[in-house]
N, C-alpha and C positions, 0 to 999 in steps of 0.2 A: 460352152455357156454359149448361150444366144446371144448374139452382135446387139440384137434390140435390146434388152435391157439391160442400162447404162447404170455402174455403181457410182454414185454422188463422192464427193473425196471425204464425206462423213463415214466415218467407221466408227463402230460400235465400240470395239476393243482396241482400237487404236486411236489417240486426242490426236487432235492439231498441234502443231507446233505452238501454238498461240495459246491454247489452254495446258498444255503442259506448263510454259513458262509463267502462265498468272499465277498457278498453283504452285509454282516454288519460289514466284515471289512474294506472295502471301507467305507461305511456311518463313523464307526469311525474315521478312520482317516481325512475324509473331514472335521469334525467338530474340531480335533486335535488342531487348529491352531500353534502356536511358538511348541508345546512339541512335541514328536516323542516317542509314544510309543512303548517297545519291542515287539518282537512275545509272550512272555511271557506273560505278561500284558496283552494284546488285548486277548490272552485266558484266563486268568482266568475273568477279565471283562465278556467274551459271557460264562465264563462257560461250555466252551470246551475242549477235551485233547491237549496239548500243539504239539505233535506230529500230528495231524489232520491240527491244526491250521500252520504250521509249512509248511506241502505242498499246502497247500492253497497261505499262504504267499510267497511262492517258485514259483507257478504259476502265482499269478497276479503279480508277479515282473518280470517274462519272458516276460509277456505281455505287459510288460513296463507302467503301471497302479501303481506300488509304488516304491520306493526306500526303500532299509533295509543297513542299513550301521552298522557295527558290533563294539563291544569294547566301551569303555570309551566314552559317548556322542551320542553311536548311536540308533537306533531307526527307527522306518517308519515311512515314507511319502508320502503322496499321491501327486503323479506326477498330471502336467494339463490337460494330457490323461487320467487319473483316474477320476478326477474330472468331466471331459467334458464326461465320458465313457457313450453306450446307457446302460442301464437295459436288454435292451432287446437281442445286442448282449452279455452283458455278461453271460445272461440266455442262450444263443443260444453253447456258448462257451462250457460251464461246463456241461450241459446238454445234448450237440449232439441234431442235428435236423435229428437226423431219423424218423421213422415210431413210430406209439405211440404204433401198434402193428405190431407183428412178424410174417406175411402168409406166409413167405417163407418157414417159418421152420429151424431146428438147426439140430445139429448132434444127439441131444439129445430129440430133438421134432420134430413130423413128421409136414411137411406144413398142414395148413388151406385146409379142401376138397373142400372149398367153394370161396377160392383163383381165381379163371377164372370168378365167375359172382358176386363178393363181391363187394358194394357199401357202404359198413360200411369204409372202409378204407381211400376211397377217403375222406370222410365225416370228418373223425378225420384228415384227414394231412389238410385240410382245418381251423378246431377247431384250431389245433395247428399253422400256420400260423398267426391266429388270434390273439390266443394268444401271439405269439412274436410280431407283427405287433403292438398291445398296448402296449406293453413296449418298444417298438423301439423309440419313440420322448424324453423316461425319461432318464432322466440325473441321474450321482449320486449327482449330486449337486443339482438334484430338489427334491430328497428325504430326504436331511437333514435340509430341510425348517422348522419354526417351526410346531409343537411342538417337532419332533425327534428332530432334533440338541440340543436343553437344555437336552432332556433324555439322547442322547448317551453320552452326557460330565457326567452326573453325575452317570453312571456306572462305577463301583471298583468293581475290583477283592473281590470275597466271600470268608471271613472268612475261614481261614483250621479248 
């Protein structure tokens, strides 16, 4: 592999931890019914650090996909927009839609010497778009149907 062609953190088939958690939080809330779990309860059930869950919940709230109420009787709930949200759009939002490879270089990595004649960048871009396009018609509601929904309801915080 040419050291001048730097692969960024975005990977087409491997989601960032925050993307994965955002999808799992929305899935959990989609099956919550009348209950409103707290961010802490969701973090414990998903076995992730509370601070990481809180950042993801804040972003999802900012996107209008969930509501968060503080205090007694508070908790998280999925909005109708959250239930109907496209998985492809969510993944794009959290992952970004930048190129899979960074051919232009950065301050610490030189530009790829093949960039003027390379066909790989275009092929990877088409593959990335196909990945997103496959997820676009899938909604949060779609991914919590049986057998996933009942399994999500069975998740409970890990014993301390």
